[in-house]
Structure formats: C-alpha cells, structure tokens
All heavy atoms as a GROMACS GRO file, in nm:
protein
  567
    1MET      N    1  12.002  11.326   9.676
    1MET     CA    2  11.871  11.269   9.700
    1MET      C    3  11.779  11.306   9.584
    1MET      O    4  11.785  11.416   9.532
    1MET     CB    5  11.816  11.322   9.831
    1MET     CG    6  11.683  11.264   9.865
    1MET     SD    7  11.659  11.277  10.042
    1MET     CE    8  11.499  11.208  10.052
    2GLU      N    9  11.694  11.212   9.547
    2GLU     CA   10  11.604  11.235   9.435
    2GLU      C   11  11.489  11.328   9.475
    2GLU      O   12  11.446  11.330   9.590
    2GLU     CB   13  11.546  11.103   9.387
    2GLU     CG   14  11.649  11.011   9.325
    2GLU     CD   15  11.584  10.885   9.272
    2GLU    OE1   16  11.476  10.895   9.214
    2GLU    OE2   17  11.645  10.779   9.290
    3ASN      N   18  11.440  11.400   9.378
    3ASN     CA   19  11.327  11.488   9.399
    3ASN      C   20  11.201  11.403   9.413
    3ASN      O   21  11.171  11.323   9.325
    3ASN     CB   22  11.315  11.585   9.281
    3ASN     CG   23  11.208  11.689   9.303
    3ASN    OD1   24  11.141  11.691   9.405
    3ASN    ND2   25  11.193  11.776   9.205
    4PRO      N   26  11.122  11.418   9.521
    4PRO     CA   27  11.002  11.334   9.539
    4PRO      C   28  10.900  11.350   9.427
    4PRO      O   29  10.833  11.254   9.391
    4PRO     CB   30  10.945  11.383   9.673
    4PRO     CG   31  11.059  11.445   9.743
    4PRO     CD   32  11.148  11.501   9.639
    5LYS      N   33  10.888  11.469   9.371
    5LYS     CA   34  10.792  11.489   9.262
    5LYS      C   35  10.832  11.407   9.139
    5LYS      O   36  10.746  11.351   9.071
    5LYS     CB   37  10.782  11.636   9.226
    5LYS     CG   38  10.717  11.719   9.333
    5LYS     CD   39  10.707  11.864   9.292
    5LYS     CE   40  10.644  11.946   9.404
    5LYS     NZ   41  10.635  12.087   9.369
    6THR      N   42  10.959  11.398   9.111
    6THR     CA   43  11.007  11.319   8.998
    6THR      C   44  10.983  11.171   9.021
    6THR      O   45  10.942  11.099   8.930
    6THR     CB   46  11.157  11.344   8.974
    6THR    OG1   47  11.179  11.484   8.963
    6THR    CG2   48  11.206  11.274   8.851
    7VAL      N   49  11.009  11.124   9.142
    7VAL     CA   50  10.989  10.983   9.174
    7VAL      C   51  10.843  10.945   9.162
    7VAL      O   52  10.808  10.840   9.107
    7VAL     CB   53  11.042  10.952   9.316
    7VAL    CG1   54  11.006  10.811   9.358
    7VAL    CG2   55  11.192  10.972   9.322
    8ILE      N   56  10.753  11.030   9.209
    8ILE     CA   57  10.609  11.001   9.203
    8ILE      C   58  10.561  10.996   9.059
    8ILE      O   59  10.477  10.914   9.023
    8ILE     CB   60  10.531  11.106   9.285
    8ILE    CG1   61  10.556  11.085   9.435
    8ILE    CG2   62  10.382  11.098   9.256
    8ILE    CD1   63  10.499  11.192   9.522
    9LYS      N   64  10.615  11.079   8.974
    9LYS     CA   65  10.571  11.081   8.834
    9LYS      C   66  10.624  10.962   8.756
    9LYS      O   67  10.557  10.910   8.668
    9LYS     CB   68  10.616  11.211   8.766
    9LYS     CG   69  10.540  11.332   8.812
    9LYS     CD   70  10.587  11.456   8.740
    9LYS     CE   71  10.513  11.578   8.791
    9LYS     NZ   72  10.564  11.701   8.729
   10THR      N   73  10.744  10.916   8.784
   10THR     CA   74  10.803  10.808   8.705
   10THR      C   75  10.775  10.669   8.759
   10THR      O   76  10.780  10.573   8.684
   10THR     CB   77  10.956  10.826   8.694
   10THR    OG1   78  11.012  10.827   8.826
   10THR    CG2   79  10.990  10.955   8.622
   11GLU      N   80  10.744  10.655   8.886
   11GLU     CA   81  10.725  10.522   8.945
   11GLU      C   82  10.606  10.446   8.885
   11GLU      O   83  10.621  10.328   8.853
   11GLU     CB   84  10.711  10.532   9.098
   11GLU     CG   85  10.706  10.399   9.166
   11GLU     CD   86  10.831  10.316   9.144
   11GLU    OE1   87  10.940  10.373   9.136
   11GLU    OE2   88  10.818  10.193   9.134
   12PRO      N   89  10.488  10.505   8.868
   12PRO     CA   90  10.379  10.428   8.807
   12PRO      C   91  10.412  10.383   8.665
   12PRO      O   92  10.372  10.275   8.622
   12PRO     CB   93  10.261  10.525   8.807
   12PRO     CG   94  10.290  10.622   8.914
   12PRO     CD   95  10.441  10.634   8.915
   13ARG      N   96  10.486  10.462   8.592
   13ARG     CA   97  10.524  10.425   8.456
   13ARG      C   98  10.612  10.300   8.458
   13ARG      O   99  10.597  10.210   8.377
   13ARG     CB  100  10.597  10.541   8.390
   13ARG     CG  101  10.609  10.528   8.241
   13ARG     CD  102  10.664  10.652   8.180
   13ARG     NE  103  10.576  10.765   8.206
   13ARG     CZ  104  10.611  10.892   8.201
   13ARG    NH1  105  10.735  10.922   8.170
   13ARG    NH2  106  10.526  10.988   8.226
   14LYS      N  107  10.706  10.292   8.554
   14LYS     CA  108  10.792  10.174   8.566
   14LYS      C  109  10.711  10.051   8.605
   14LYS      O  110  10.734   9.942   8.553
   14LYS     CB  111  10.902  10.198   8.669
   14LYS     CG  112  11.006  10.299   8.628
   14LYS     CD  113  11.106  10.319   8.740
   14LYS     CE  114  11.203  10.429   8.710
   14LYS     NZ  115  11.293  10.454   8.824
   15SER      N  116  10.615  10.068   8.696
   15SER     CA  117  10.533   9.956   8.740
   15SER      C  118  10.448   9.902   8.625
   15SER      O  119  10.432   9.781   8.611
   15SER     CB  120  10.442  10.000   8.855
   15SER     OG  121  10.519  10.042   8.964
   16LEU      N  122  10.394   9.992   8.544
   16LEU     CA  123  10.314   9.947   8.430
   16LEU      C  124  10.401   9.875   8.328
   16LEU      O  125  10.358   9.776   8.268
   16LEU     CB  126  10.243  10.065   8.364
   16LEU     CG  127  10.125  10.123   8.441
   16LEU    CD1  128  10.069  10.244   8.367
   16LEU    CD2  129  10.018  10.019   8.460
   17LEU      N  130  10.522   9.921   8.308
   17LEU     CA  131  10.612   9.855   8.215
   17LEU      C  132  10.646   9.714   8.264
   17LEU      O  133  10.645   9.618   8.186
   17LEU     CB  134  10.740   9.937   8.199
   17LEU     CG  135  10.845   9.878   8.106
   17LEU    CD1  136  10.793   9.874   7.963
   17LEU    CD2  137  10.972   9.958   8.114
   18ILE      N  138  10.672   9.699   8.392
   18ILE     CA  139  10.702   9.568   8.448
   18ILE      C  140  10.582   9.476   8.438
   18ILE      O  141  10.595   9.357   8.407
   18ILE     CB  142  10.750   9.582   8.594
   18ILE    CG1  143  10.887   9.648   8.597
   18ILE    CG2  144  10.754   9.447   8.665
   18ILE    CD1  145  10.936   9.687   8.732
   19LEU      N  146  10.462   9.529   8.461
   19LEU     CA  147  10.340   9.449   8.448
   19LEU      C  148  10.321   9.401   8.304
   19LEU      O  149  10.287   9.285   8.280
   19LEU     CB  150  10.220   9.530   8.495
   19LEU     CG  151  10.086   9.458   8.499
   19LEU    CD1  152  10.091   9.342   8.597
   19LEU    CD2  153   9.977   9.555   8.539
   20CYS      N  154  10.345   9.489   8.208
   20CYS     CA  155  10.332   9.451   8.067
   20CYS      C  156  10.436   9.346   8.029
   20CYS      O  157  10.404   9.248   7.962
   20CYS     CB  158  10.344   9.575   7.980
   20CYS     SG  159  10.322   9.543   7.805
   21LEU      N  160  10.560   9.365   8.072
   21LEU     CA  161  10.666   9.269   8.039
   21LEU      C  162  10.641   9.133   8.104
   21LEU      O  163  10.667   9.028   8.043
   21LEU     CB  164  10.801   9.324   8.082
   21LEU     CG  165  10.853   9.442   8.001
   21LEU    CD1  166  10.984   9.492   8.058
   21LEU    CD2  167  10.869   9.404   7.855
   22SER      N  168  10.587   9.131   8.226
   22SER     CA  169  10.557   9.003   8.290
   22SER      C  170  10.442   8.932   8.218
   22SER      O  171  10.439   8.809   8.210
   22SER     CB  172  10.525   9.022   8.438
   22SER     OG  173  10.402   9.090   8.454
   23GLY      N  174  10.347   9.010   8.165
   23GLY     CA  175  10.239   8.949   8.087
   23GLY      C  176  10.291   8.886   7.960
   23GLY      O  177  10.253   8.774   7.923
   24VAL      N  178  10.381   8.955   7.890
   24VAL     CA  179  10.441   8.900   7.768
   24VAL      C  180  10.521   8.774   7.801
   24VAL      O  181  10.511   8.672   7.732
   24VAL     CB  182  10.531   9.006   7.700
   24VAL    CG1  183  10.614   8.944   7.590
   24VAL    CG2  184  10.448   9.119   7.646
   25TYR      N  185  10.598   8.780   7.908
   25TYR     CA  186  10.679   8.664   7.949
   25TYR      C  187  10.590   8.543   7.979
   25TYR      O  188  10.618   8.432   7.934
   25TYR     CB  189  10.762   8.703   8.072
   25TYR     CG  190  10.845   8.590   8.127
   25TYR    CD1  191  10.963   8.552   8.066
   25TYR    CD2  192  10.804   8.522   8.240
   25TYR    CE1  193  11.040   8.449   8.116
   25TYR    CE2  194  10.879   8.417   8.291
   25TYR     CZ  195  10.996   8.382   8.230
   25TYR     OH  196  11.071   8.279   8.280
   26SER      N  197  10.483   8.565   8.055
   26SER     CA  198  10.393   8.454   8.089
   26SER      C  199  10.328   8.394   7.965
   26SER      O  200  10.317   8.272   7.954
   26SER     CB  201  10.284   8.502   8.186
   26SER     OG  202  10.340   8.536   8.309
   27LEU      N  203  10.285   8.480   7.873
   27LEU     CA  204  10.224   8.429   7.750
   27LEU      C  205  10.323   8.348   7.667
   27LEU      O  206  10.291   8.239   7.619
   27LEU     CB  207  10.169   8.544   7.667
   27LEU     CG  208  10.032   8.597   7.707
   27LEU    CD1  209   9.996   8.718   7.622
   27LEU    CD2  210   9.927   8.490   7.693
   28VAL      N  211  10.442   8.400   7.650
   28VAL     CA  212  10.542   8.331   7.568
   28VAL      C  213  10.580   8.197   7.630
   28VAL      O  214  10.583   8.093   7.561
   28VAL     CB  215  10.666   8.421   7.547
   28VAL    CG1  216  10.781   8.342   7.487
   28VAL    CG2  217  10.631   8.539   7.460
   29ILE      N  218  10.608   8.195   7.759
   29ILE     CA  219  10.646   8.070   7.826
   29ILE      C  220  10.531   7.971   7.823
   29ILE      O  221  10.550   7.851   7.800
   29ILE     CB  222  10.694   8.098   7.970
   29ILE    CG1  223  10.820   8.182   7.969
   29ILE    CG2  224  10.716   7.968   8.046
   29ILE    CD1  225  10.938   8.118   7.900
   30GLY      N  226  10.409   8.018   7.844
   30GLY     CA  227  10.293   7.928   7.839
   30GLY      C  228  10.274   7.867   7.703
   30GLY      O  229  10.245   7.747   7.690
   31ILE      N  230  10.290   7.947   7.597
   31ILE     CA  231  10.277   7.894   7.462
   31ILE      C  232  10.390   7.796   7.430
   31ILE      O  233  10.366   7.691   7.369
   31ILE     CB  234  10.272   8.011   7.360
   31ILE    CG1  235  10.141   8.086   7.376
   31ILE    CG2  236  10.287   7.960   7.218
   31ILE    CD1  237  10.133   8.215   7.299
   32VAL      N  238  10.510   7.827   7.475
   32VAL     CA  239  10.623   7.735   7.453
   32VAL      C  240  10.598   7.603   7.523
   32VAL      O  241  10.624   7.496   7.467
   32VAL     CB  242  10.756   7.799   7.500
   32VAL    CG1  243  10.867   7.698   7.511
   32VAL    CG2  244  10.795   7.911   7.407
   33VAL      N  245  10.544   7.608   7.643
   33VAL     CA  246  10.516   7.484   7.716
   33VAL      C  247  10.408   7.404   7.644
   33VAL      O  248  10.419   7.281   7.630
   33VAL     CB  249  10.474   7.515   7.862
   33VAL    CG1  250  10.416   7.393   7.929
   33VAL    CG2  251  10.593   7.566   7.941
   34LEU      N  252  10.303   7.470   7.596
   34LEU     CA  253  10.196   7.398   7.526
   34LEU      C  254  10.242   7.341   7.393
   34LEU      O  255  10.211   7.227   7.359
   34LEU     CB  256  10.075   7.489   7.504
   34LEU     CG  257   9.987   7.514   7.624
   34LEU    CD1  258   9.873   7.607   7.586
   34LEU    CD2  259   9.931   7.385   7.678
   35VAL      N  260  10.314   7.420   7.315
   35VAL     CA  261  10.358   7.376   7.182
   35VAL      C  262  10.472   7.276   7.194
   35VAL      O  263  10.479   7.180   7.116
   35VAL     CB  264  10.399   7.498   7.096
   35VAL    CG1  265  10.463   7.454   6.967
   35VAL    CG2  266  10.278   7.584   7.069
   36GLY      N  267  10.558   7.296   7.288
   36GLY     CA  268  10.676   7.213   7.300
   36GLY      C  269  10.655   7.085   7.379
   36GLY      O  270  10.753   7.026   7.424
   37LEU      N  271  10.533   7.045   7.398
   37LEU     CA  272  10.509   6.922   7.474
   37LEU      C  273  10.562   6.802   7.398
   37LEU      O  274  10.544   6.789   7.278
   37LEU     CB  275  10.359   6.903   7.499
   37LEU     CG  276  10.293   7.002   7.594
   37LEU    CD1  277  10.145   6.975   7.599
   37LEU    CD2  278  10.354   6.990   7.731
   38GLY      N  279  10.628   6.715   7.469
   38GLY     CA  280  10.679   6.594   7.406
   38GLY      C  281  10.570   6.489   7.394
   38GLY      O  282  10.455   6.509   7.435
   39SER      N  283  10.604   6.380   7.336
   39SER     CA  284  10.507   6.271   7.323
   39SER      C  285  10.487   6.205   7.458
   39SER      O  286  10.573   6.208   7.545
   39SER     CB  287  10.556   6.170   7.221
   39SER     OG  288  10.678   6.114   7.265
   40GLY      N  289  10.373   6.146   7.474
   40GLY     CA  290  10.344   6.078   7.599
   40GLY      C  291  10.244   6.155   7.683
   40GLY      O  292  10.183   6.253   7.639
   41ASN      N  293  10.228   6.111   7.804
   41ASN     CA  294  10.131   6.171   7.896
   41ASN      C  295  10.194   6.292   7.965
   41ASN      O  296  10.283   6.277   8.047
   41ASN     CB  297  10.087   6.066   7.998
   41ASN     CG  298   9.969   6.114   8.079
   41ASN    OD1  299   9.915   6.221   8.053
   41ASN    ND2  300   9.929   6.036   8.177
   42SER      N  301  10.150   6.410   7.928
   42SER     CA  302  10.208   6.532   7.986
   42SER      C  303  10.098   6.627   8.031
   42SER      O  304  10.097   6.743   7.997
   42SER     CB  305  10.300   6.599   7.885
   42SER     OG  306  10.227   6.626   7.768
   43GLN      N  307  10.004   6.574   8.108
   43GLN     CA  308   9.892   6.656   8.154
   43GLN      C  309   9.939   6.766   8.248
   43GLN      O  310   9.883   6.875   8.246
   43GLN     CB  311   9.790   6.568   8.223
   43GLN     CG  312   9.720   6.471   8.130
   43GLN     CD  313   9.628   6.379   8.206
   43GLN    OE1  314   9.625   6.380   8.329
   43GLN    NE2  315   9.554   6.298   8.134
   44MET      N  316  10.040   6.738   8.326
   44MET     CA  317  10.087   6.838   8.421
   44MET      C  318  10.150   6.957   8.348
   44MET      O  319  10.126   7.072   8.382
   44MET     CB  320  10.189   6.776   8.516
   44MET     CG  321  10.228   6.861   8.631
   44MET     SD  322  10.315   6.758   8.747
   44MET     CE  323  10.414   6.875   8.829
   45ALA      N  324  10.229   6.930   8.245
   45ALA     CA  325  10.290   7.038   8.167
   45ALA      C  326  10.184   7.117   8.092
   45ALA      O  327  10.193   7.239   8.080
   45ALA     CB  328  10.393   6.981   8.070
   46GLU      N  329  10.083   7.047   8.040
   46GLU     CA  330   9.976   7.116   7.969
   46GLU      C  331   9.900   7.209   8.063
   46GLU      O  332   9.869   7.324   8.028
   46GLU     CB  333   9.881   7.015   7.907
   46GLU     CG  334   9.774   7.078   7.821
   46GLU     CD  335   9.685   6.974   7.756
   46GLU    OE1  336   9.718   6.855   7.757
   46GLU    OE2  337   9.580   7.014   7.704
   47GLY      N  338   9.872   7.163   8.184
   47GLY     CA  339   9.805   7.247   8.282
   47GLY      C  340   9.888   7.368   8.321
   47GLY      O  341   9.836   7.479   8.334
   48ALA      N  342  10.018   7.347   8.336
   48ALA     CA  343  10.106   7.459   8.369
   48ALA      C  344  10.110   7.561   8.257
   48ALA      O  345  10.114   7.682   8.281
   48ALA     CB  346  10.246   7.407   8.399
   49GLY      N  347  10.109   7.513   8.133
   49GLY     CA  348  10.107   7.604   8.018
   49GLY      C  349   9.982   7.690   8.015
   49GLY      O  350   9.988   7.811   7.992
   50TRP      N  351   9.867   7.627   8.040
   50TRP     CA  352   9.742   7.703   8.042
   50TRP      C  353   9.738   7.803   8.156
   50TRP      O  354   9.686   7.915   8.141
   50TRP     CB  355   9.621   7.609   8.048
   50TRP     CG  356   9.592   7.545   7.916
   50TRP    CD1  357   9.604   7.414   7.885
   50TRP    CD2  358   9.547   7.612   7.797
   50TRP    NE1  359   9.570   7.395   7.754
   50TRP    CE2  360   9.534   7.514   7.697
   50TRP    CE3  361   9.518   7.743   7.766
   50TRP    CZ2  362   9.493   7.544   7.569
   50TRP    CZ3  363   9.477   7.773   7.637
   50TRP    CH2  364   9.464   7.675   7.541
   51ILE      N  365   9.793   7.766   8.270
   51ILE     CA  366   9.796   7.859   8.384
   51ILE      C  367   9.884   7.979   8.351
   51ILE      O  368   9.849   8.094   8.381
   51ILE     CB  369   9.846   7.787   8.511
   51ILE    CG1  370   9.738   7.692   8.560
   51ILE    CG2  371   9.883   7.887   8.620
   51ILE    CD1  372   9.779   7.603   8.674
   52MET      N  373   9.998   7.956   8.285
   52MET     CA  374  10.085   8.067   8.246
   52MET      C  375  10.015   8.159   8.146
   52MET      O  376  10.027   8.281   8.155
   52MET     CB  377  10.216   8.014   8.185
   52MET     CG  378  10.306   7.942   8.282
   52MET     SD  379  10.378   8.051   8.403
   52MET     CE  380  10.496   8.137   8.304
   53ILE      N  381   9.942   8.102   8.052
   53ILE     CA  382   9.870   8.183   7.954
   53ILE      C  383   9.762   8.266   8.022
   53ILE      O  384   9.746   8.386   7.994
   53ILE     CB  385   9.812   8.094   7.844
   53ILE    CG1  386   9.925   8.040   7.756
   53ILE    CG2  387   9.711   8.170   7.758
   53ILE    CD1  388   9.882   7.938   7.655
   54VAL      N  389   9.689   8.207   8.115
   54VAL     CA  390   9.585   8.281   8.187
   54VAL      C  391   9.647   8.393   8.270
   54VAL      O  392   9.594   8.506   8.274
   54VAL     CB  393   9.501   8.185   8.275
   54VAL    CG1  394   9.413   8.260   8.372
   54VAL    CG2  395   9.418   8.093   8.187
   55CYS      N  396   9.760   8.367   8.334
   55CYS     CA  397   9.828   8.472   8.412
   55CYS      C  398   9.872   8.586   8.322
   55CYS      O  399   9.864   8.703   8.360
   55CYS     CB  400   9.947   8.414   8.486
   55CYS     SG  401   9.902   8.309   8.625
   56GLY      N  402   9.920   8.554   8.203
   56GLY     CA  403   9.959   8.658   8.108
   56GLY      C  404   9.841   8.744   8.065
   56GLY      O  405   9.851   8.866   8.056
   57ILE      N  406   9.728   8.680   8.039
   57ILE     CA  407   9.608   8.753   7.998
   57ILE      C  408   9.559   8.842   8.112
   57ILE      O  409   9.522   8.958   8.090
   57ILE     CB  410   9.499   8.655   7.951
   57ILE    CG1  411   9.543   8.590   7.819
   57ILE    CG2  412   9.365   8.725   7.933
   57ILE    CD1  413   9.456   8.476   7.775
   58VAL      N  414   9.561   8.789   8.234
   58VAL     CA  415   9.519   8.869   8.350
   58VAL      C  416   9.612   8.988   8.369
   58VAL      O  417   9.566   9.100   8.400
   58VAL     CB  418   9.513   8.781   8.477
   58VAL    CG1  419   9.498   8.864   8.603
   58VAL    CG2  420   9.400   8.681   8.466
   59SER      N  421   9.741   8.970   8.346
   59SER     CA  422   9.836   9.082   8.356
   59SER      C  423   9.803   9.190   8.255
   59SER      O  424   9.808   9.309   8.286
   59SER     CB  425   9.979   9.033   8.334
   59SER     OG  426  10.017   8.947   8.437
   60PHE      N  427   9.769   9.150   8.132
   60PHE     CA  428   9.732   9.248   8.030
   60PHE      C  429   9.602   9.320   8.065
   60PHE      O  430   9.588   9.439   8.037
   60PHE     CB  431   9.722   9.184   7.892
   60PHE     CG  432   9.855   9.164   7.828
   60PHE    CD1  433   9.894   9.038   7.788
   60PHE    CD2  434   9.942   9.270   7.808
   60PHE    CE1  435  10.017   9.019   7.728
   60PHE    CE2  436  10.065   9.252   7.750
   60PHE     CZ  437  10.102   9.126   7.710
   61VAL      N  438   9.507   9.249   8.125
   61VAL     CA  439   9.382   9.314   8.167
   61VAL      C  440   9.411   9.418   8.274
   61VAL      O  441   9.362   9.532   8.267
   61VAL     CB  442   9.280   9.208   8.218
   61VAL    CG1  443   9.164   9.274   8.288
   61VAL    CG2  444   9.232   9.123   8.102
   62TYR      N  445   9.492   9.382   8.374
   62TYR     CA  446   9.528   9.479   8.478
   62TYR      C  447   9.606   9.597   8.419
   62TYR      O  448   9.589   9.711   8.460
   62TYR     CB  449   9.609   9.414   8.589
   62TYR     CG  450   9.525   9.335   8.687
   62TYR    CD1  451   9.569   9.213   8.736
   62TYR    CD2  452   9.403   9.381   8.731
   62TYR    CE1  453   9.494   9.140   8.825
   62TYR    CE2  454   9.326   9.310   8.820
   62TYR     CZ  455   9.372   9.189   8.867
   62TYR     OH  456   9.297   9.119   8.955
   63TYR      N  457   9.693   9.568   8.323
   63TYR     CA  458   9.770   9.674   8.258
   63TYR      C  459   9.677   9.772   8.187
   63TYR      O  460   9.691   9.893   8.200
   63TYR     CB  461   9.869   9.611   8.159
   63TYR     CG  462   9.940   9.712   8.072
   63TYR    CD1  463  10.045   9.787   8.123
   63TYR    CD2  464   9.904   9.731   7.940
   63TYR    CE1  465  10.112   9.878   8.045
   63TYR    CE2  466   9.971   9.822   7.860
   63TYR     CZ  467  10.074   9.896   7.913
   63TYR     OH  468  10.139   9.987   7.836
   64SER      N  469   9.580   9.720   8.113
   64SER     CA  470   9.489   9.809   8.040
   64SER      C  471   9.400   9.888   8.136
   64SER      O  472   9.373  10.006   8.113
   64SER     CB  473   9.405   9.729   7.940
   64SER     OG  474   9.321   9.639   8.008
   65LEU      N  475   9.356   9.824   8.244
   65LEU     CA  476   9.275   9.897   8.342
   65LEU      C  477   9.356  10.008   8.410
   65LEU      O  478   9.304  10.118   8.434
   65LEU     CB  479   9.220   9.800   8.448
   65LEU     CG  480   9.112   9.704   8.400
   65LEU    CD1  481   9.079   9.604   8.510
   65LEU    CD2  482   8.989   9.778   8.355
   66ALA      N  483   9.480   9.980   8.442
   66ALA     CA  484   9.565  10.082   8.505
   66ALA      C  485   9.593  10.196   8.409
   66ALA      O  486   9.597  10.313   8.450
   66ALA     CB  487   9.695  10.018   8.552
   67ARG      N  488   9.614  10.166   8.281
   67ARG     CA  489   9.637  10.271   8.183
   67ARG      C  490   9.513  10.359   8.169
   67ARG      O  491   9.524  10.481   8.161
   67ARG     CB  492   9.673  10.212   8.047
   67ARG     CG  493   9.804  10.142   8.039
   67ARG     CD  494   9.916  10.235   8.026
   67ARG     NE  495   9.903  10.313   7.904
   67ARG     CZ  496   9.995  10.393   7.857
   67ARG    NH1  497  10.107  10.404   7.922
   67ARG    NH2  498   9.977  10.461   7.748
   68GLN      N  499   9.395  10.298   8.167
   68GLN     CA  500   9.271  10.375   8.154
   68GLN      C  501   9.248  10.464   8.276
   68GLN      O  502   9.210  10.579   8.263
   68GLN     CB  503   9.152  10.282   8.135
   68GLN     CG  504   9.146  10.219   7.999
   68GLN     CD  505   9.032  10.122   7.986
   68GLN    OE1  506   8.958  10.098   8.081
   68GLN    NE2  507   9.017  10.064   7.868
   69SER      N  508   9.272  10.411   8.394
   69SER     CA  509   9.250  10.491   8.516
   69SER      C  510   9.354  10.602   8.525
   69SER      O  511   9.324  10.710   8.574
   69SER     CB  512   9.255  10.403   8.640
   69SER     OG  513   9.385  10.354   8.661
   70ARG      N  514   9.474  10.576   8.476
   70ARG     CA  515   9.578  10.679   8.479
   70ARG      C  516   9.545  10.791   8.382
   70ARG      O  517   9.566  10.908   8.411
   70ARG     CB  518   9.712  10.615   8.444
   70ARG     CG  519   9.828  10.706   8.466
   70ARG     CD  520   9.957  10.626   8.470
   70ARG     NE  521  10.066  10.720   8.490
   70ARG     CZ  522  10.160  10.741   8.402
   70ARG    NH1  523  10.164  10.674   8.291
   70ARG    NH2  524  10.254  10.829   8.427
   71HIS      N  525   9.491  10.757   8.264
   71HIS     CA  526   9.455  10.858   8.166
   71HIS      C  527   9.333  10.939   8.212
   71HIS      O  528   9.326  11.059   8.192
   71HIS     CB  529   9.426  10.796   8.029
   71HIS     CG  530   9.551  10.755   7.958
   71HIS    ND1  531   9.644  10.846   7.913
   71HIS    CD2  532   9.598  10.633   7.922
   71HIS    CE1  533   9.742  10.782   7.855
   71HIS    NE2  534   9.717  10.652   7.859
   72SER      N  535   9.238  10.873   8.277
   72SER     CA  536   9.120  10.945   8.322
   72SER      C  537   9.153  11.035   8.442
   72SER      O  538   9.092  11.140   8.460
   72SER     CB  539   9.008  10.848   8.358
   72SER     OG  540   9.046  10.768   8.468
   73ALA      N  541   9.250  10.997   8.525
   73ALA     CA  542   9.290  11.080   8.638
   73ALA      C  543   9.367  11.203   8.593
   73ALA      O  544   9.366  11.306   8.659
   73ALA     CB  545   9.375  10.998   8.734
   74ARG      N  546   9.433  11.191   8.479
   74ARG     CA  547   9.511  11.304   8.428
   74ARG      C  548   9.419  11.414   8.375
   74ARG      O  549   9.457  11.529   8.372
   74ARG     CB  550   9.604  11.253   8.316
   74ARG     CG  551   9.715  11.348   8.287
   74ARG     CD  552   9.802  11.304   8.174
   74ARG     NE  553   9.851  11.167   8.194
   74ARG     CZ  554   9.919  11.102   8.101
   74ARG    NH1  555   9.945  11.158   7.986
   74ARG    NH2  556   9.962  10.980   8.124
   75ARG      N  557   9.301  11.378   8.330
   75ARG     CA  558   9.209  11.479   8.270
   75ARG      C  559   9.147  11.567   8.371
   75ARG      O  560   9.133  11.575   8.476
   75ARG     CB  561   9.098  11.409   8.193
   75ARG     CG  562   9.153  11.341   8.072
   75ARG     CD  563   9.042  11.274   7.997
   75ARG     NE  564   9.099  11.190   7.895
   75ARG     CZ  565   9.033  11.102   7.826
   75ARG    NH1  566   8.906  11.085   7.848
   75ARG    NH2  567   9.090  11.030   7.735
   0.00000   0.00000   0.00000
C-alpha cells in the first residue's frame, strides 16, 4: 500500500501536469483546425477551432493560478 503522505505530495503535481498538457493539446488542435480549413463555407469548423483555442487559454490561466496558490501555500 502506498504511503498517504507521498500520495498527497505527488497528486497535485500530476494534476497540474495534466492540466498543462490538455491546454497545449487544445491550443494545437484549435490552431490546426483554423489553419487547415479547406475552401468553401466552413463556419462550423472555424467556430470549433476558436472554442478549442479559448479552452486551451483557460486551461493555462487555471494552471498559472494553481501554481501561484501552491507556491504561496508552501511559504
């Protein structure tokens, strides 16, 4: 069985890593959707691309806020 103190110390670090990686993924996929649009009427794809980019930015904002609160709690 794992030591509870070890799990508590490492779990927030894993969550922050997953949040950062999901932000990168959302940004990359959103940019690919926007840049890779084909010719013709593709308003739906353009909207989906912008939504993915906004979700990526929001993920990075939450990531930075969590990092700041974690550093201030450590002091």
